[in-house]
TORKEVEX-931811 format. One record per residue (C-alpha): residue number from 0; residue in one letter; x, y, z; chain. Coordinates in nm, 3 decimals. Layout:
NUM;A;X;Y;Z;A
...
This chain:
0;M;3.758;-7.879;0.848;A
1;R;3.666;-8.019;0.506;A
2;L;3.642;-7.745;0.242;A
3;I;3.536;-7.758;-0.122;A
4;S;3.579;-7.473;-0.372;A
5;I;3.372;-7.475;-0.690;A
6;C;3.537;-7.181;-0.867;A
7;P;3.900;-7.066;-0.902;A
8;N;3.876;-6.730;-0.726;A
9;N;3.746;-6.897;-0.410;A
10;T;4.033;-7.146;-0.421;A
11;E;4.272;-6.850;-0.431;A
12;L;4.096;-6.675;-0.141;A
13;I;4.124;-6.996;0.062;A
14;D;4.495;-7.009;-0.014;A
15;E;4.546;-6.646;0.092;A
16;L;4.405;-6.744;0.432;A
17;G;4.636;-7.045;0.463;A
18;L;4.345;-7.290;0.447;A
19;T;4.452;-7.485;0.138;A
20;P;4.539;-7.799;0.345;A
21;H;4.168;-7.819;0.436;A
22;L;4.054;-7.846;0.072;A
23;V;3.926;-8.192;-0.022;A
24;A;3.818;-8.113;-0.381;A
25;V;3.796;-7.826;-0.634;A
26;D;3.641;-7.742;-0.970;A
27;D;3.824;-7.826;-1.293;A
28;Y;3.955;-7.471;-1.350;A
29;S;4.121;-7.412;-1.012;A
30;D;4.496;-7.403;-1.075;A
31;H;4.642;-7.176;-0.804;A
32;P;4.828;-7.267;-0.590;A
33;E;5.000;-7.563;-0.756;A
34;S;4.918;-7.791;-0.465;A
35;V;4.548;-7.800;-0.563;A
36;L;4.633;-7.967;-0.895;A
37;S;4.649;-8.304;-0.718;A
38;L;4.305;-8.269;-0.556;A
39;P;3.992;-8.448;-0.683;A
40;R;3.817;-8.253;-0.959;A
41;L;3.442;-8.194;-0.952;A
42;G;3.386;-8.076;-1.310;A
43;P;3.380;-7.730;-1.470;A
44;D;3.247;-7.456;-1.247;A
45;L;2.909;-7.445;-1.425;A
46;S;2.862;-7.824;-1.429;A
47;I;2.971;-7.935;-1.084;A
48;D;2.913;-8.302;-0.995;A
49;M;2.688;-8.249;-0.694;A
50;D;2.663;-8.621;-0.616;A
51;R;3.040;-8.624;-0.570;A
52;V;3.028;-8.305;-0.363;A
53;E;2.771;-8.462;-0.133;A
54;S;2.966;-8.787;-0.103;A
55;L;3.274;-8.596;0.018;A
56;Q;3.073;-8.467;0.317;A
57;P;3.218;-8.115;0.324;A
58;D;3.183;-7.888;0.622;A
59;L;3.164;-7.592;0.383;A
60;V;3.140;-7.541;0.005;A
61;L;3.257;-7.206;-0.134;A
62;A;3.052;-7.076;-0.430;A
63;S;3.060;-6.740;-0.609;A
64;L;2.809;-6.535;-0.806;A
65;S;3.099;-6.360;-0.980;A
66;V;3.082;-6.658;-1.217;A
67;P;2.773;-6.613;-1.442;A
68;G;2.556;-6.923;-1.429;A
69;M;2.670;-7.033;-1.082;A
70;E;2.314;-6.991;-0.956;A
71;K;2.213;-7.346;-1.051;A
72;N;2.495;-7.489;-0.839;A
73;I;2.386;-7.277;-0.544;A
74;D;2.024;-7.388;-0.586;A
75;E;2.140;-7.750;-0.582;A
76;L;2.354;-7.697;-0.271;A
77;E;2.049;-7.552;-0.098;A
78;R;1.823;-7.834;-0.217;A
79;R;2.059;-8.096;-0.080;A
80;G;2.120;-7.909;0.246;A
81;I;2.498;-7.892;0.189;A
82;P;2.662;-7.619;0.401;A
83;H;2.785;-7.344;0.172;A
84;L;2.895;-6.982;0.155;A
85;T;2.812;-6.775;-0.154;A
86;L;3.032;-6.477;-0.240;A
87;N;2.989;-6.211;-0.508;A
88;P;3.298;-5.988;-0.526;A
89;Q;3.311;-5.703;-0.780;A
90;S;3.571;-5.478;-0.619;A
91;F;3.894;-5.499;-0.422;A
92;K;3.707;-5.413;-0.102;A
93;D;3.466;-5.698;-0.173;A
94;I;3.763;-5.934;-0.206;A
95;A;3.898;-5.810;0.127;A
96;D;3.558;-5.857;0.289;A
97;D;3.536;-6.209;0.145;A
98;L;3.862;-6.296;0.319;A
99;L;3.693;-6.195;0.642;A
100;S;3.375;-6.390;0.564;A
101;I;3.562;-6.709;0.477;A
102;G;3.795;-6.681;0.774;A
103;R;3.504;-6.639;1.015;A
104;A;3.304;-6.921;0.855;A
105;C;3.607;-7.150;0.897;A
106;G;3.662;-7.054;1.262;A
107;M;3.994;-6.879;1.210;A
108;D;4.137;-6.652;1.477;A
109;E;3.979;-6.310;1.423;A
110;S;4.303;-6.116;1.458;A
111;D;4.476;-6.337;1.200;A
112;V;4.198;-6.282;0.949;A
113;L;4.191;-5.907;1.011;A
114;N;4.568;-5.892;0.962;A
115;K;4.545;-6.070;0.627;A
116;R;4.260;-5.844;0.519;A
117;G;4.453;-5.535;0.629;A
118;H;4.769;-5.642;0.447;A
119;F;4.572;-5.693;0.126;A
120;L;4.403;-5.351;0.150;A
121;Q;4.734;-5.181;0.235;A
122;K;4.886;-5.310;-0.091;A
123;V;4.577;-5.191;-0.281;A
124;E;4.610;-4.841;-0.135;A
125;E;4.984;-4.827;-0.212;A
126;L;4.917;-4.902;-0.578;A
127;K;4.625;-4.659;-0.594;A
128;A;4.839;-4.379;-0.449;A
129;I;5.100;-4.426;-0.721;A
130;G;4.837;-4.451;-0.993;A
131;Q;4.664;-4.131;-0.884;A
132;G;4.991;-3.941;-0.913;A
133;I;5.042;-4.034;-1.279;A
134;T;4.921;-3.772;-1.529;A
135;N;4.987;-3.966;-1.850;A
136;R;4.712;-4.226;-1.813;A
137;P;4.665;-4.448;-2.120;A
138;S;4.327;-4.603;-2.201;A
139;L;4.303;-4.982;-2.178;A
140;Y;4.064;-5.197;-2.376;A
141;W;4.018;-5.518;-2.178;A
142;E;3.891;-5.811;-2.379;A
143;W;3.744;-6.102;-2.184;A
144;W;3.596;-6.270;-2.488;A
145;P;3.634;-6.193;-2.861;A
146;K;3.300;-6.288;-3.017;A
147;P;3.060;-6.179;-2.888;A
148;V;3.282;-5.915;-2.733;A
149;F;3.277;-5.893;-2.354;A
150;T;3.469;-5.627;-2.164;A
151;P;3.452;-5.495;-1.804;A
152;G;3.248;-5.184;-1.727;A
153;R;3.267;-4.933;-1.442;A
154;T;3.149;-5.161;-1.159;A
155;N;3.424;-5.418;-1.206;A
156;W;3.758;-5.485;-1.042;A
157;L;3.945;-5.415;-1.368;A
158;T;3.835;-5.052;-1.361;A
159;E;3.997;-5.025;-1.018;A
160;L;4.299;-5.222;-1.133;A
161;S;4.342;-4.990;-1.433;A
162;D;4.345;-4.689;-1.198;A
163;M;4.600;-4.865;-0.976;A
164;C;4.823;-4.909;-1.282;A
165;G;4.807;-4.539;-1.379;A
166;A;4.561;-4.605;-1.663;A
167;V;4.187;-4.594;-1.735;A
168;N;3.941;-4.862;-1.841;A
169;L;3.813;-4.777;-2.190;A
170;F;3.457;-4.877;-2.092;A
171;R;3.450;-4.710;-1.750;A
172;D;3.154;-4.499;-1.869;A
173;V;2.923;-4.804;-1.881;A
174;E;2.755;-4.871;-1.545;A
175;L;2.784;-5.249;-1.563;A
176;A;3.025;-5.512;-1.432;A
177;S;3.046;-5.682;-1.771;A
178;V;2.963;-5.518;-2.105;A
179;Q;2.867;-5.695;-2.426;A
180;T;2.975;-5.475;-2.716;A
181;D;3.120;-5.519;-3.065;A
182;W;3.437;-5.455;-3.264;A
183;E;3.295;-5.135;-3.417;A
184;D;3.242;-4.978;-3.073;A
185;V;3.600;-5.056;-2.970;A
186;L;3.726;-4.918;-3.302;A
187;A;3.543;-4.590;-3.241;A
188;R;3.691;-4.558;-2.890;A
189;D;4.049;-4.615;-3.020;A
190;P;4.230;-4.743;-2.707;A
191;D;4.598;-4.682;-2.631;A
192;Y;4.646;-5.047;-2.529;A
193;I;4.460;-5.370;-2.602;A
194;C;4.470;-5.611;-2.307;A
195;L;4.368;-5.964;-2.402;A
196;A;4.274;-6.190;-2.110;A
197;W;4.022;-6.443;-2.241;A
198;V;3.834;-6.621;-1.964;A
199;G;3.934;-6.986;-1.936;A
200;V;4.188;-6.963;-2.221;A
201;R;4.558;-7.023;-2.161;A
202;Q;4.789;-6.732;-2.242;A
203;D;4.972;-6.925;-2.515;A
204;K;4.643;-6.998;-2.693;A
205;V;4.557;-6.629;-2.743;A
206;K;4.687;-6.508;-3.079;A
207;P;4.735;-6.129;-3.105;A
208;E;4.764;-6.150;-3.484;A
209;L;4.392;-6.226;-3.499;A
210;I;4.327;-5.873;-3.372;A
211;K;4.479;-5.723;-3.685;A
212;K;4.234;-5.914;-3.906;A
213;R;3.929;-5.742;-3.757;A
214;P;3.769;-5.485;-3.993;A
215;G;3.940;-5.147;-3.953;A
216;W;4.151;-5.247;-3.653;A
217;T;4.483;-5.189;-3.827;A
218;S;4.406;-4.817;-3.788;A
219;L;4.387;-4.841;-3.406;A
220;K;4.661;-4.662;-3.211;A
221;A;4.722;-4.976;-3.006;A
222;V;4.773;-5.186;-3.318;A
223;Q;4.991;-4.932;-3.499;A
224;D;5.209;-4.884;-3.189;A
225;E;5.220;-5.261;-3.125;A
226;R;5.057;-5.223;-2.786;A
227;I;4.864;-5.549;-2.781;A
228;L;4.920;-5.727;-2.449;A
229;V;4.835;-6.095;-2.404;A
230;L;4.789;-6.131;-2.030;A
231;E;4.755;-6.426;-1.795;A
232;E;4.384;-6.472;-1.736;A
233;A;4.431;-6.588;-1.377;A
234;F;4.580;-6.248;-1.285;A
235;Y;4.297;-6.037;-1.430;A
236;C;3.974;-6.236;-1.476;A
237;R;3.928;-6.371;-1.124;A
238;P;3.828;-6.156;-0.823;A
239;S;4.094;-6.286;-0.586;A
240;P;4.424;-6.171;-0.430;A
241;L;4.601;-6.274;-0.753;A
242;L;4.475;-5.946;-0.899;A
243;L;4.744;-5.765;-0.701;A
244;K;5.013;-5.964;-0.883;A
245;G;4.843;-5.876;-1.209;A
246;A;4.825;-5.508;-1.117;A
247;V;5.197;-5.488;-1.036;A
248;K;5.289;-5.679;-1.352;A
249;L;5.083;-5.451;-1.577;A
250;A;5.185;-5.131;-1.395;A
251;K;5.551;-5.209;-1.462;A
252;I;5.474;-5.248;-1.833;A
253;L;5.283;-4.919;-1.854;A
254;H;5.496;-4.706;-1.617;A
255;P;5.820;-4.893;-1.535;A
256;D;5.989;-4.604;-1.355;A
257;E;5.699;-4.518;-1.125;A
258;Y;5.645;-4.878;-1.015;A
259;A;6.008;-4.996;-1.014;A
260;H;6.012;-5.051;-0.637;A
261;M;5.692;-5.258;-0.623;A
């Protein structure tokens, strides 16, 4: 089967199912697993070269509405009659269900797919159980983009991930998946930790010292206590199984004793 993924989280879902050998091309940002780095690149996820996609004659193209602006690619896939599956995960259950959807669409053995889905959900529940037992739950300000400021709201996987890590998302009160706010709002909320994971930006390119130059931010608890975390964007910004690695990594920073065995 000839598969194409046009966004990183789908590439990672495909890998979780053991279908990476069937990939014939990916978008420019797909970088997990390492084996996809040698595949043909189709452009950035919002500017996919559809002529090239069509020429590769895929049996299935994986698209995702979790990437804002992906709609135009989906419209073009439909216009050209290219077989495709569109996903839109916002939660860990959605990610698990997407494993099932992809596996079925690719003709995988049903029991194998259900086992992979079950294993993923079991790990989620293990982390949630530990997180729920923690009483000292710090608030986390997640920054996806610095200006304008974008941060996850209640209906986003990072709210769940925060709970799994024994913490709370600072913007969990906003009933949105992604919230556009400003530095003053964050300042007023005064988070315990600042978690920087800028979409599409490598970890070594994010400079925490820039945070201290924002008006009034030197008074934040997180800044005064030096609790500014620069995190790997692939582990937090993409709705894929990689989030579990991110959850364990962050949980061990926040509560090392409680998560030592994970």
